[in-house]
C-alpha positions in Angstrom: 2.6 22.3 4.0 -0.3 21.5 6.2 -1.4 18.6 8.4 -5.1 18.8 7.6 -6.6 15.5 7.0 -9.7 14.4 5.0 -12.5 12.9 7.0 -12.4 9.2 7.8 -8.9 8.8 6.2 -6.9 8.4 9.5 -9.3 6.5 11.7 -7.9 3.3 13.2 -11.5 1.8 12.8 -13.1 0.4 9.7 -15.6 2.5 7.9 -18.6 2.1 5.7 -16.9 4.5 3.3 -14.4 2.9 0.8 -11.0 4.7 0.7 -8.9 4.4 -2.5 -5.3 5.4 -3.2 -2.6 5.0 -5.9 0.9 3.4 -5.6 3.6 5.8 -6.7 6.4 5.5 -9.4 9.3 4.3 -7.3 11.1 2.2 -9.8 13.0 4.9 -11.8 16.0 7.2 -11.6 14.1 10.5 -11.4 12.0 11.5 -8.6 9.8 14.3 -10.3 7.0 11.8 -11.4 6.7 10.6 -7.8 5.7 14.1 -6.7 3.6 14.9 -9.7 1.4 11.8 -9.2 1.0 12.5 -5.5 -0.1 16.0 -6.1 -2.4 14.9 -8.8 -3.9 12.3 -6.5 -4.3 14.9 -3.8 -5.9 17.5 -6.2 -8.7 15.1 -7.2 -9.4 14.1 -3.7 -8.0 10.6 -3.5 -7.4 9.2 0.1 -3.9 8.1 -0.1 -0.7 7.5 -2.0 1.4 4.4 -1.3 5.1 4.1 -1.2 7.1 1.1 -1.9 10.3 -0.1 -0.1 12.7 -1.7 -2.5 16.3 -1.5 -3.3 15.8 -2.4 -7.0 13.2 -4.1 -9.1 13.5 -6.7 -11.9 11.7 -6.1 -15.2 9.8 -8.9 -16.8 12.7 -9.5 -19.2 15.1 -9.8 -16.1 16.6 -6.4 -16.4 17.3 -4.4 -13.3 15.2 -1.1 -12.6 16.5 1.4 -10.1 14.4 2.3 -7.1 14.0 5.6 -5.2 15.0 5.2 -1.6 12.0 4.8 0.7 12.8 7.2 3.6 14.1 9.9 1.4 11.0 9.8 -0.9 8.7 9.6 2.2 10.1 12.9 3.5 9.6 14.6 0.1 6.1 13.5 -0.1 5.3 14.8 3.3 6.7 18.2 2.4 5.1 18.5 -1.1 1.6 17.4 -0.2 -1.0 19.1 2.1 -3.9 16.7 2.9 -3.6 13.3 1.4 -2.6 10.3 3.5 0.9 8.8 2.9 1.2 5.1 3.5 4.0 2.7 3.0 3.1 -0.6 1.2 5.1 -2.0 2.8 8.2 -0.8 4.6 10.3 -3.8 5.2 11.1 -4.7 8.8 14.1 -6.7 7.7 15.9 -3.7 6.2 16.1 -1.6 9.4 16.3 -2.1 13.1 12.8 -1.3 14.8 14.1 1.9 16.3 15.3 3.2 12.9 12.0 2.2 11.2 10.0 3.9 13.9 12.1 6.9 13.8 11.5 7.3 10.0 7.7 7.3 10.6 7.8 9.6 13.6 9.8 12.1 11.7 7.4 11.8 8.7 4.5 12.5 11.1 6.3 15.6 12.5 6.4 16.9 9.0 3.0 15.9 7.7 0.9 15.6 10.7 -1.5 12.8 11.2 -1.4 11.8 7.5 1.0 8.8 7.9 0.1 5.1 7.7 3.0 2.8 8.5 2.4 -0.3 6.5 5.1 -2.9 7.3 6.0 -6.4 6.2 8.5 -9.1 6.5 9.5 -9.5 3.0 9.1 -12.6 0.8 11.2 -14.7 -1.6 11.0 -12.0 -4.3 13.0 -9.8 -2.1 15.9 -12.3 -1.5 18.1 -11.1 -4.4 18.0 -7.4 -3.4 18.6 -8.2 0.2 21.6 -10.4 -0.5 23.1 -8.3 -3.2 23.2 -5.3 -0.7 24.7 -7.5 2.1 21.7 -8.2 4.2 20.9 -11.5 5.6 17.7 -12.7 4.0 17.2 -15.2 6.9 14.3 -17.7 7.1 10.5 -17.1 7.6 10.8 -17.3 11.3 13.6 -14.6 11.6 11.8 -12.3 9.2 8.4 -12.6 11.0 10.3 -12.0 14.3 11.7 -8.7 12.9 8.2 -7.8 11.7 6.7 -8.3 15.2 9.4 -6.3 16.8 8.9 -3.4 14.5 5.1 -3.6 14.9 5.5 -3.5 18.6 7.9 -0.5 18.4 5.6 1.4 16.0 2.5 0.9 18.1 4.1 2.9 20.9 4.5 5.8 18.4 0.8 6.6 18.0 0.9 6.0 14.3 -1.6 3.8 12.5 0.2 0.6 11.7 -0.9 -1.9 8.9 0.8 -5.3 8.7 1.1 -6.8 5.2 1.2 -10.5 4.2 -0.2 -13.9 4.6 -2.1 -14.3 7.8 -0.4 -17.8 8.2 2.9 -15.9 8.9 1.9 -12.4 10.0 -1.2 -13.2 12.2 0.6 -12.4 15.5 1.9 -9.1 14.2 -1.5 -8.2 12.8 -3.1 -8.7 16.2 -0.9 -5.9 17.5 -1.5 -3.7 14.6 -4.4 -1.4 13.5 -4.8 -2.9 10.0 -3.9 -5.5 7.6 -3.0 -5.4 3.8 -3.0 -8.2 1.3 -1.4 -7.7 -2.1 -2.6 -9.4 -5.3 -4.6 -12.3 -4.0 -7.9 -13.4 -5.5 -11.2 -12.4 -4.1 -11.9 -15.8 -2.6 -8.5 -16.1 -0.9 -8.8 -12.5 0.4 -12.2 -13.3 1.8 -11.0 -16.4 3.5 -8.0 -14.8 5.0 -9.9 -11.6 6.2 -12.4 -13.9 7.9 -9.6 -15.7 9.5 -7.9 -12.6 10.8 -11.3 -11.1 11.9 -12.0 -14.2 14.0 -8.4 -13.9 15.6 -9.0 -10.3 16.4 -12.3 -11.0 18.0 -10.7 -13.6 20.2 -7.6 -11.5 20.8 -9.8 -8.4 21.8 -9.4 -4.9 20.7 -10.8 -2.8 17.9 -11.7 -4.4 14.5 -8.9 -4.4 12.0 -8.8 -2.0 9.0 -8.6 -4.3 6.1 -7.1 -3.4 2.8 -6.4 -4.9 -0.6 -3.9 -3.9 -3.2 -3.0 -4.9 -6.7 -1.8 -4.1 -10.2 -4.1 -2.6 -12.7 -4.3 -0.7 -16.0 -6.8 2.1 -15.9 -8.6 4.1 -18.6 -11.5 6.3 -19.2 -13.1 3.3 -21.0 -12.5 -0.4 -21.2 -11.2 -0.1 -24.8 -8.6 2.6 -23.8 -7.4 0.5 -20.8 -7.2 -2.7 -23.0 -5.2 -1.0 -25.7 -2.9 0.4 -23.0 -2.5 -3.0 -21.3 -1.5 -4.5 -24.7 1.0 -1.7 -25.4 2.5 -2.0 -21.9 2.6 -5.8 -21.8 0.7 -6.0 -18.6 0.7 -9.2 -16.6 -2.4 -11.3 -16.6 -3.0 -10.7 -12.9 -3.5 -6.9 -13.6 -7.1 -5.6 -13.4 -7.8 -3.9 -16.7 -10.7 -1.7 -17.4 -12.5 1.7 -17.3 -13.9 2.8 -14.0 -17.2 0.7 -14.1 -15.4 -2.5 -14.9 -12.8 -2.0 -12.3 -15.3 -1.1 -9.7 -17.1 -4.4 -10.5 -13.9 -6.2 -10.2 -13.3 -4.8 -6.8 -16.8 -5.4 -5.3 -15.8 -8.9 -4.0 -12.9 -7.4 -2.0 -15.2 -4.7 -0.6 -17.8 -7.3 0.4 -15.1 -9.3 2.1 -14.3 -6.4 4.3 -11.9 -4.1 2.5 -12.3 -0.5 3.6 -9.2 0.5 1.7 -7.9 -0.4 -1.9 -4.4 0.4 -3.1 -4.5 0.5 -6.9 -1.1 -0.1 -8.5 -1.1 1.1 -12.1 1.4 -0.4 -14.5 2.0 3.0 -15.9 2.4 4.6 -12.4 4.0 7.7 -13.6 0.9 8.9 -15.4 -0.9 11.5 -13.2 -4.2 10.8 -15.1 -4.6 7.6 -13.3 -5.8 9.6 -10.4 -8.9 10.7 -12.2 -9.8 7.1 -13.0 -9.1 6.0 -9.4 -11.4 8.6 -8.1 -14.2 7.5 -10.5 -13.9 3.9 -9.2 -14.0 5.0 -5.7 -17.1 7.1 -6.3 -18.9 4.3 -8.1 -18.1 1.8 -5.3 -19.3 4.3 -2.6 -22.6 4.9 -4.5 -23.5 1.2 -4.3 
């Protein structure tokens, strides 16, 4: 295990070079695909892999899917990879006290070196069931945002890059303390408006520009036809981006133009290591523009 890092990956400042990573297969019983996909992403030269933090997940038909535990999986990823960035998207501030969450990331950094990005969030209505079924108080927006701000402040003292995820209407104060911001699944127009809003806040607040990132679901293939057939077979949601590298790159241009220097691609078939090849092709196309 090494703590070597690819150029630009861990800078706390935005870059003209677009970085792309894959979300990992967390919603399953077995952990082997998690490591396989991370190693595949690293082997083709992707910039990051992204770890979820959920207690379980609902299927589209209402069934319950298991989830790998975030902190344990993070440690395994640190030990099994050498150079790729490992980011959370996002670790939930409402599941752990700030000191515990900070300790998780500090320990990960001791294992992996400067490859860790602490993406944190407050949780939303979709996480209510898993919180309450495990005996946690879901709270209201105010209490969840307060927990996020406390965890952000704690992590900023740990010398680890921190990205805050969520709607600027709620997480703006936390984002002003952080190094970066992530928004999941919103349209290009909404992303552009919110990124502009946060950049203006940051300019007024002072400090370095935010690292801005977008993430969303996708179905990738070597060609558009291959991706479309896969999407039909998997029953992909209408919000997922579907296509070969050129089509997906075109779909992402608006996010990049709005300021995104990082993209987190979330394949529906996240256990398939071949998605790493398609993600690299997408990144290369966007960086050649």
